PARO-993893 format. One line per field, with one value per residue (C-alpha): x, y, z; residue number from 1. Coordinates in steps of 0.25 Angstrom, whole numbers. Each point is the difference from the previous one (the first is absolute). Example, Ala and Ser with C-alpha at 12.3 -4.5 7.8 and 13.67 -1.06 7.14 Angstrom:
c1	(49; 6)
c2	(-18; 14)
c3	(31; -2)
k	(1; 2)
This chain:
c1	(-296; -3; 10; -4; 5; -9; -7; -11; 6; 4; -12; -10; -9; -6; -14; 5; 9; -16; -8; 10; -1; -14; -1; 11; -4; -15; 10; 6; -3; -5; -13; -13; -12; -11; -16; -8; -3; 4; -10; 0; -2; -15; 8; 10; -11; -10; -2; 12; -2; 6; 0; -1; 6; -4; 12; -4; 13; -1; -11; -14; -11; -9; -9; -6; 1; -5; -4; -8; -4; -11; -3; 10; 14; 8; -11; 8; -8; -5; -12; -2; -10; -7; 9; -4; 4; -4; 7; 4; 12; 4; -10; 12; 3; -15; 6; 7; -14; -7; 12; 0; -9; 14; 9; 0; 7; 7; -2; 7; 14; 10; 16; 10; 8; -3; 13; 0; 11; -3; -15; 2; 12; -13; -11; 7; 7; -6; 10; 6; 13; 11; 16; 3; -8; -7; -12; -5; -13; -13; 1; 13; -6; -9; 8; 10; -13; -7; 10; 5; -14; -3; 11; -7; 3; 11; -1; 3; -10; 1; 0; -2; -6; 3; 7; 10; -5; 8; 11; 0; 9; 5; -8; 12; 0; -7; -14; 2; -10; 2; -4; -6; -6; -15; 2; 8; 13; 11; 7; 15; -1; 3; -1; 11; -6; 14; 2; -4; -5; 11; 9; -7; 1; 16; 1; -10; 10; 12; -6; -5; 13; 7; -11; 3; 16; -6; -8; 11; 8; -9; 0; -14; -15; 3; 3; -10; -11; 7; -4; -13; -3; 4; -7; -11; 0; 5; -13; -9; 5; -4; -14; -12; -7; 6; -9; -8; 8; -3; -16; 1; -7; -11; -15; -2; -13; 8; 9; -11; -5; 13; 0; -11; -5; 1; -13; 0; 15; -1; 12; 12; 11; -1; -14; -10; -1; 14; 10; 8; 10; -7; -14; 10; 7; -10; -4; 15; -5; -12; 9; 11; -11; -3; 14; 1; 8; -3; 3; -2; 3; -5; 5; -8; 8; -3; -9; 10; -14; 5; -6; -11; -5; -16; 4; 11; -10; -11; 7; 11; 2; -14; -5; 13; -2; -14; 1; 10; -6; -12; 5; 10; -11; -10; 10; 6; -16; -4; 12; -3; 14; -5; -5; 17; 6; 1; -1; 6; 0; 9; 12; 9; -11; -10; -3; -2; -15; 3; 2; 11; 2; 5; -15; 8; 1; 14; 5; -9; 2; -9; -14; -2; -6; 7; -9; 2; -9; -2; 8; -14; 1; -13; -4; -11; 4; 8; 9; 4; -5; 5; -5; -12; 13; 10; 9; 1; -4; -10; -1; 12; 10; 9; 15; 6; 4; -17; -1; 11; -6; -12; 8; 5; -11; -7; 11; 3; 14; -2; 0; 10; 10; 13; 12; 15; 8; 14; 4; -7; -12; -16; -7; -16; -7; -6; 6; -12; -9; -15; -11; -10; -12; -10; 6; 1; -11)
c2	(-171; -2; 2; 13; -9; -11; -6; -9; -15; -8; -3; 8; 10; 13; -7; -11; 7; 8; -12; -5; 11; 1; -15; 2; 12; -4; -11; 11; -4; 3; 7; -6; 3; 7; -6; 10; 9; 15; 7; 10; -11; 6; 13; -7; -7; 12; 2; -7; -11; -13; -13; -14; -9; -14; -8; -14; -6; -10; 6; -4; -5; 10; -5; -9; 12; 12; -3; -13; -7; -9; -8; 0; -10; 10; 2; -11; -4; 11; 7; 16; 7; 13; 9; 15; 8; -3; -12; -12; -9; -15; -10; -1; 15; 2; 10; 9; 0; 7; 11; 2; 13; 6; -7; -1; -11; 8; -13; 4; -1; -2; 0; -9; -3; -17; 0; -1; 10; 9; 1; 2; 12; 5; -3; 7; 12; 4; -3; -11; -5; 10; -3; 14; 3; -6; 6; 0; -7; 9; -2; 6; 12; 2; 2; 10; 7; -1; -3; 16; 4; -9; 6; -10; -11; -9; -13; -2; 7; -14; -14; -14; -12; -14; 2; 8; 12; 6; 8; 16; 3; 14; 4; -5; -9; 9; -4; -14; -10; -4; -14; -7; -13; -1; -2; 14; -5; 8; -10; -1; 6; -3; 6; -3; 3; 1; 14; 11; 14; 6; -8; 1; 14; 0; -9; 10; 13; -7; -5; 15; 5; -10; 3; 16; -3; -8; 9; 13; -11; 5; -14; 2; -1; -15; 5; 9; -10; -11; 11; 1; -15; -1; 13; -6; -15; 7; 9; -11; -9; 11; 3; -3; -1; -13; -6; -1; -13; -7; -8; -7; 11; -4; -5; -13; 4; 13; -14; -9; 11; -1; -16; -4; -10; -14; -5; 9; -10; -2; -11; 1; 8; 11; -1; 9; 1; -3; 12; 1; 9; 6; 3; 6; 9; 6; 2; 7; 8; 7; 2; 7; 9; 5; 3; 8; -10; 6; -14; -14; -12; -15; -11; -14; -9; -15; 6; -8; -10; -8; -11; -4; 15; -3; -8; 8; 14; -6; -8; 11; 13; 4; 0; 7; 11; 2; 0; 10; 9; 2; 2; 9; 9; -1; 3; 14; 3; -2; 8; 11; -3; -4; 12; 4; -15; -6; -14; -7; -15; -6; -10; 1; -3; -9; -17; -7; 0; -13; -11; -8; -16; 1; 6; 14; 13; 6; 15; 10; 12; 4; 2; 1; 6; 9; 4; 15; 8; 10; 12; 8; -10; -4; -15; -9; 1; -9; 9; -6; -14; -12; -9; -12; -10; 10; -1; 15; 15; 6; 13; 10; -7; 4; 1; -2; 15; 3; -6; 6; 14; -3; -2; 12; 9; -6; 2; 14; 0; 9; -10; 11; -6; 0; -6; 0; -14; -3; 2; 13; -5; 7; -11; 2; -6; -12; 0; 11; -10; 6; -2; -8; 10; -11; -1; 15; 6)
c3	(-445; -15; -8; -11; -11; 3; -14; -3; 1; -15; -7; 10; -7; 6; 1; 5; 12; 1; 2; 9; 10; -1; 3; 12; 5; 6; 8; 9; 13; 14; -3; 2; -8; 8; 1; -5; -12; 0; 8; -11; -12; -2; -5; -8; -8; -2; -14; -4; -13; 1; -10; 4; -12; 0; -6; -5; -5; -12; -7; 5; -8; -1; -11; 14; 9; -7; -14; -1; -14; 6; -11; -9; -3; 7; 11; 11; 11; 8; -1; 2; 9; 2; 10; 8; -13; -16; -3; 4; 6; 1; 11; 8; 4; 8; 11; -10; -9; 11; 0; -15; 1; 3; -8; -15; -12; -11; -8; -13; 5; -12; -1; -6; 11; 4; 5; 15; 4; -13; 5; 15; -5; -9; 9; 12; -6; -15; -8; -7; 2; -5; 1; 2; 12; 12; 1; 14; 6; 3; 14; -2; -7; 11; 10; -7; -2; 13; 9; 3; 2; 13; 8; 11; -7; 6; -5; -15; -9; -9; 6; -6; 9; -3; -13; -6; -9; -11; 1; 0; -12; -3; 15; 8; 12; 9; -9; 1; 4; 17; 1; 12; 1; 1; 15; 1; 2; -9; -10; 3; 13; 15; 13; 11; 15; 6; -7; 10; -5; 6; -7; -14; 1; 3; -14; -8; 6; -5; -14; 0; 1; -10; -12; 3; -3; -12; -7; 3; -9; -11; -8; -5; 3; 6; 16; -1; -3; 8; 12; -4; -1; 13; 6; -4; 4; 15; -2; -3; 13; 9; -7; 8; -14; -1; 8; -14; -3; 12; -3; 10; 7; -8; 5; -4; -7; -9; -3; -4; -10; -8; 2; 2; 12; 2; -3; -15; 0; -17; 1; 2; 8; -8; 0; 7; 14; 1; 6; -15; -2; -13; 8; 13; -10; -4; 12; 4; -14; 7; 13; -8; -9; 15; 3; -11; -11; -14; -9; 5; -7; 5; -7; -3; -9; -7; -11; -11; -2; -13; 6; 11; -2; 5; 11; 5; -2; 8; 12; 2; -8; 0; 15; 3; -9; 1; 15; 2; -12; 6; 13; -2; -8; 9; 12; -7; -2; 12; 6; -10; -8; -13; -7; 1; -2; -15; 1; -12; -3; -13; -3; -12; -11; 0; -6; -12; -4; -4; 10; -2; 1; 15; 4; -1; -6; -5; -2; -6; -2; -11; 7; 17; 13; 10; 11; 6; 10; 13; -1; -6; -11; -7; 6; -5; -16; -10; -7; -16; -5; -7; -8; 2; 2; 6; -10; -6; 6; -8; 8; 3; 5; 12; 5; 13; -2; 0; 14; 6; -6; 6; 13; -1; -3; 12; 8; -5; -6; -14; -11; -9; 12; -6; 6; -6; -2; 6; -14; -2; -7; 3; 3; 2; 14; -5; -15; -3; 3; 1; 11; -3; -1; 5; 13; 2; 8)
k	(1; 2; 3; 4; 5; 6; 7; 8; 9; 10; 11; 12; 13; 14; 15; 16; 17; 18; 19; 20; 21; 22; 23; 24; 25; 26; 27; 28; 29; 30; 31; 32; 33; 34; 35; 36; 37; 38; 39; 40; 41; 42; 43; 44; 45; 46; 47; 48; 49; 50; 51; 52; 53; 54; 55; 56; 57; 58; 59; 60; 61; 62; 63; 64; 65; 66; 67; 68; 69; 70; 71; 72; 73; 74; 75; 76; 77; 78; 79; 80; 81; 82; 83; 84; 85; 86; 87; 88; 89; 90; 91; 92; 93; 94; 95; 96; 97; 98; 99; 100; 101; 102; 103; 104; 105; 106; 107; 108; 109; 110; 111; 112; 113; 114; 115; 116; 117; 118; 119; 120; 121; 122; 123; 124; 125; 126; 127; 128; 129; 130; 131; 132; 133; 134; 135; 136; 137; 138; 139; 140; 141; 142; 143; 144; 145; 146; 147; 148; 149; 150; 151; 152; 153; 154; 155; 156; 157; 158; 159; 160; 161; 162; 163; 164; 165; 166; 167; 168; 169; 170; 171; 172; 173; 174; 175; 176; 177; 178; 179; 180; 181; 182; 183; 184; 185; 186; 187; 188; 189; 190; 191; 192; 193; 194; 195; 196; 197; 198; 199; 200; 201; 202; 203; 204; 205; 206; 207; 208; 209; 210; 211; 212; 213; 214; 215; 216; 217; 218; 219; 220; 221; 222; 223; 224; 225; 226; 227; 228; 229; 230; 231; 232; 233; 234; 235; 236; 237; 238; 239; 240; 241; 242; 243; 244; 245; 246; 247; 248; 249; 250; 251; 252; 253; 254; 255; 256; 257; 258; 259; 260; 261; 262; 263; 264; 265; 266; 267; 268; 269; 270; 271; 272; 273; 274; 275; 276; 277; 278; 279; 280; 281; 282; 283; 284; 285; 286; 287; 288; 289; 290; 291; 292; 293; 294; 295; 296; 297; 298; 299; 300; 301; 302; 303; 304; 305; 306; 307; 308; 309; 310; 311; 312; 313; 314; 315; 316; 317; 318; 319; 320; 321; 322; 323; 324; 325; 326; 327; 328; 329; 330; 331; 332; 333; 334; 335; 336; 337; 338; 339; 340; 341; 342; 343; 344; 345; 346; 347; 348; 349; 350; 351; 352; 353; 354; 355; 356; 357; 358; 359; 360; 361; 362; 363; 364; 365; 366; 367; 368; 369; 370; 371; 372; 373; 374; 375; 376; 377; 378; 379; 380; 381; 382; 383; 384; 385; 386; 387; 388; 389; 390; 391; 392; 393; 394; 395; 396; 397; 398; 399; 400; 401; 402; 403; 404; 405; 406; 407; 408; 409; 410; 411; 412; 413; 414; 415; 416; 417; 418; 419; 420; 421; 422; 423; 424; 425; 426; 427; 428; 429; 430; 431; 432; 433; 434; 435; 436; 437; 438; 439; 440; 441)
């Protein structure tokens, strides 16, 4: 039995310990995931809002995607095309162009954070990094605000697919992102088939006894957190809702909505038509929305394009995101989920209007774009404007907090919500950002 005088190993912080528990807890063996969604999934998602963040790690060149400058020195090689909305986007986004009546582009984002780490933190949390407090990523905020209202939800309320999100900060590890691969595999988890359910039950009973004695030792909140993490893990393993991660259940025609078909292949393993991880991650995100998960993040890296920007976009990145965004939007709409699901596409910053000597674009935070749609927001429009060369914003500028305030508004989270950090500081939701009026229906 665990000694009540147990202390953390030297050099291990409370956060490190809880992260370890979160990872290892899902590896408790012996129970098999079930193969179908909860029969009550329709009730779980009824009138409930969700957000899907499509995170473009590395900083995408939005001047070549959402805010083209044809006929200028900064405009690059691509041409704009008309869409189903009242705006133009890149010629290499033809499928998304058909869905733009549901989506809008905020073209006057402007921050001062052109460093990858600082920009990533700022865009995820709405706050610039501060050595005195670790702010929660907005997915953790949504989990904190909405988890308790979804009693039927047994799987995590914040899921990160294909890559890590930012951490929960002062929200605590119960609202940390649950990481899975785009194939639905739980990262760092394993299942042993040689352990029976009965033996697992015995082990859990023993663990419960140990936990109870440890909690009675009154050594602060760590024992309670420990038990909560394990209780969550066991519930997770036994839930029918885990079937939401089984994207292999999807029909080929549904997969093709997100990844395209071989006939449309646009070159390379990551081209349209490949069963690419990002497209499959977006498909999983739709399944998680159906299961009632309020916040899902899907990661696509590889956007730090300091060289060969146009060839990389043309043959690799744009075919992938074009098909995935279009497929996700269309699929959500067909299933009646788009009105309650906000989609956000963004990276940590944009890239320079000036094309460098390596035919690339460098870091640029002064004027760039974010795409947002669904969730009852107004689609088909460009909000904000940059000058003819894309060097500066010539309209009202927007910060990350304004994007997240808009998402909070769409999800029914009050904008006057204030959280309290571990050191007692009041923290306004979305850093006190203002919902973008042009997007609010």
